[in-house]
C-alpha positions in Angstrom: 216.2 201.5 61.0 215.1 197.9 60.8 211.5 197.3 60.9 210.2 194.9 63.5 208.5 191.9 62.1 204.8 191.9 62.8 203.0 188.7 64.0 199.3 188.3 64.3 196.8 185.4 64.7 193.8 185.7 62.4 190.4 184.4 63.4 190.6 181.8 60.6 193.9 180.6 61.9 192.6 180.5 65.4 189.6 178.4 64.3 191.9 176.0 62.4 194.0 175.6 65.4 191.1 174.8 67.6 189.7 172.4 65.0 193.1 170.6 64.8 193.3 170.2 68.6 189.6 169.1 68.7 190.3 166.3 66.1 193.4 165.2 68.0 191.4 164.8 71.2 188.8 162.8 69.3 191.4 160.4 67.8 193.1 159.9 71.2 189.8 159.2 72.9 188.8 156.5 70.4 192.2 154.8 70.7 192.1 154.9 74.5 188.7 153.2 74.6 190.4 149.8 74.4 191.5 150.3 78.0 187.9 150.2 79.1 186.6 147.1 77.2 186.2 143.8 79.1 187.3 140.4 77.7 189.1 141.6 74.5 190.6 139.1 72.2 194.2 140.3 72.4 195.9 137.4 70.6 193.6 136.7 67.7 191.5 138.7 65.2 188.0 139.6 66.4 185.2 137.7 64.8 181.4 137.4 65.3 181.5 133.6 66.0 180.4 132.2 69.3 183.4 131.1 71.3 183.6 128.6 74.1 186.3 129.3 76.7 186.8 126.7 79.4 187.4 128.2 82.8 189.9 126.7 85.3 188.1 126.3 88.7 190.3 125.5 91.7 188.5 123.9 94.6 189.0 125.9 97.8 190.9 124.2 100.6 190.2 124.9 104.2 192.4 127.2 106.3 192.7 127.9 110.0 189.9 130.3 111.1 187.4 129.1 108.4 183.9 128.7 109.7 181.8 125.7 108.6 178.0 125.2 108.7 177.4 121.7 109.9 174.0 120.0 110.2 173.9 116.5 111.6 170.5 114.8 112.1 170.4 111.5 114.1 167.6 109.4 115.6 168.4 111.0 119.0 166.7 114.4 119.5 169.1 115.4 122.2 172.0 114.8 120.0 170.3 116.8 117.2 170.0 119.8 119.5 173.6 119.4 120.6 175.0 119.2 117.1 172.7 121.8 115.5 172.4 124.8 117.8 171.5 126.9 114.8 168.2 125.1 114.6 167.1 125.9 118.1 164.0 128.1 118.2 163.9 130.7 115.5 167.6 131.0 115.0 167.5 129.4 111.5 164.9 131.9 110.2 166.8 134.8 111.7 170.0 133.8 109.9 168.3 133.4 106.6 166.6 136.8 107.0 170.0 138.5 107.5 171.2 137.1 104.2 174.4 135.6 105.5 175.6 138.8 107.3 178.4 136.8 109.0 177.8 137.4 112.7 175.4 134.5 113.5 177.7 132.0 111.8 180.7 133.4 113.6 178.9 132.8 116.9 177.1 129.6 116.2 179.1 127.9 113.4 182.1 125.6 113.8 185.5 127.2 113.4 188.8 125.6 112.5 191.4 126.3 115.2 194.9 127.7 114.6 196.1 124.2 113.6 193.3 123.7 111.1 191.5 121.2 113.3 187.7 121.0 113.9 186.3 120.1 117.3 182.9 118.3 117.3 180.8 117.2 120.3 181.6 113.6 121.3 183.6 113.0 118.1 186.5 115.2 119.1 189.0 116.9 116.8 189.3 116.2 113.1 192.2 117.7 111.1 190.7 119.6 108.1 193.5 121.9 107.1 194.1 121.7 103.3 191.0 119.7 102.7 188.2 120.6 100.4 184.7 120.9 101.8 183.7 117.6 100.3 186.8 115.9 101.7 186.0 117.4 105.1 182.5 116.1 104.9 183.8 112.6 104.1 186.2 112.6 107.1 183.4 113.8 109.4 181.0 111.1 108.1 183.6 108.4 108.8 184.1 109.6 112.3 180.4 110.0 112.9 179.6 106.5 111.7 181.6 105.2 114.7 179.0 106.7 117.1 175.8 106.7 115.1 174.3 104.0 112.9 171.9 106.2 110.9 172.5 109.9 110.5 172.3 112.7 107.9 175.3 115.1 107.5 175.4 118.4 105.7 178.6 120.5 105.5 179.1 123.9 103.8 181.4 126.8 104.1 179.4 129.1 106.3 181.1 132.5 105.8 182.3 133.4 102.4 183.6 136.9 102.4 185.9 139.0 100.3 186.9 142.6 100.1 187.1 145.1 97.2 189.0 148.4 97.5 189.9 151.2 95.2 188.1 152.5 92.2 184.8 150.8 92.5 181.3 152.2 93.2 180.7 150.3 96.4 184.1 149.4 98.1 184.1 147.3 101.2 183.6 143.8 102.5 181.0 141.6 100.7 179.4 138.3 101.6 177.8 135.7 99.4 176.2 132.3 99.8 176.9 130.4 96.6 179.5 127.7 95.8 181.3 129.7 93.0 181.8 133.4 92.4 184.0 134.7 89.5 185.8 138.0 89.4 183.1 139.7 87.3 180.3 138.7 89.7 182.4 140.0 92.6 182.8 143.3 90.8 179.1 143.4 90.1 178.5 143.1 93.9 180.7 146.2 94.3 178.7 148.1 91.7 181.4 147.6 89.0 184.5 149.6 88.6 184.1 153.4 88.2 185.4 155.8 85.5 188.9 156.2 86.8 189.6 152.5 87.3 192.6 150.8 85.7 191.0 147.8 84.2 194.3 146.4 82.9 196.1 146.0 86.2 194.0 145.0 89.2 195.7 143.4 92.2 194.3 140.3 93.7 195.7 139.6 97.2 195.3 135.9 98.2 196.7 133.9 101.1 198.2 130.6 100.0 200.3 128.3 102.3 200.7 131.1 104.9 202.0 133.6 102.3 200.2 136.6 100.7 200.4 136.6 96.9 199.9 139.7 94.9 198.4 138.7 91.5 197.9 141.1 88.6 194.6 140.8 86.8 193.7 142.2 83.4 190.0 142.5 82.9 190.4 143.5 79.3 191.9 140.2 78.3 189.5 137.3 77.7 192.1 134.8 78.8 191.4 135.8 82.4 188.6 133.2 82.1 191.2 130.4 81.7 193.2 131.6 84.7 193.1 129.8 88.0 192.5 133.2 89.6 189.2 133.8 87.7 187.2 132.6 90.7 187.2 134.5 94.0 188.1 132.6 97.2 187.2 133.3 100.8 189.2 136.2 102.3 190.4 137.4 98.9 191.2 141.1 98.6 190.7 142.8 95.2 192.3 146.2 94.8 191.2 148.2 91.7 193.9 150.7 91.0 192.9 154.2 89.6 194.5 155.6 86.5 197.6 157.7 87.0 196.1 160.9 85.7 193.3 162.3 87.8 193.9 166.0 87.6 191.6 167.0 84.7 188.2 165.5 85.6 187.2 162.0 84.7 188.5 161.5 81.2 186.4 158.4 80.7 184.7 159.4 77.4 185.0 162.0 74.7 182.4 164.4 76.0 183.9 164.7 79.5 187.3 165.2 77.9 186.1 168.0 75.7 184.2 169.7 78.5 187.4 169.7 80.6 189.9 170.7 78.0 188.2 173.3 75.8 187.8 176.0 78.5 191.5 175.8 79.3 192.4 175.7 75.6 190.2 178.7 74.8 191.7 180.7 77.6 195.2 179.9 76.5 194.6 180.9 72.9 192.9 184.1 74.0 195.8 185.1 76.2 198.3 184.2 73.4 196.4 186.2 70.8 196.1 189.2 73.1 199.8 189.1 73.8 200.7 189.0 70.1 198.4 191.9 69.3 199.8 194.0 72.1 203.3 193.2 71.0 202.5 194.3 67.5 201.2 197.7 68.7 204.6 198.5 70.2 
């Protein structure tokens, strides 16, 4: 009779197998780390020299529905109260204490209508669609000079809001009161991306000329600084996509990878070894 071949897995072979898989996970973790580093130099060799990268800032142009903060001070106190309802009573201090929460400016600011026109007391409608804030200020000053000899005019974009969704620590709608905000500052306001974020393929949704554009953003490429989409604009939506694999914990670093994989690996090898031993006893 033919003898059945016997197979067994020795403890030394088992340890060697675990060590091999352990080293494989270590190597794969080190290579995958490039997906998590911001502003990599993907076209040139890395060096320790200080680099100067010129950003490409695109001035925001007004759209229908935008809200402007307008302050006009004339020699007539009645006109001042008419043009500046925000400065009546304690309203100004109340708005500042709320940190630009949006609602007071929505109620008390000056909104562009559906045609992009701005209606001012006594002056009437001024077409501002497609104008920058500075261009809008110049148009308003020209119109105001027809009615007032001496006056002071201040114009700002009152409500600057954007939304961040997806794999960030604080998703939602955010407000800020500065002239420029780049994409990294916007992410910082959302608590940065989390462990499962796909840093190489964010989606920026921006309305331009009545159309919504979906723009891919790679945070790991330093050339994003040169892009015209480096700066956030009002009403932008930034979607941070999660990585495709989410089934085995957060594989964001080597330690979490080992903690997630080793119990499954040990169980598999134990079952395999038991099966072979039992098969040999037959």
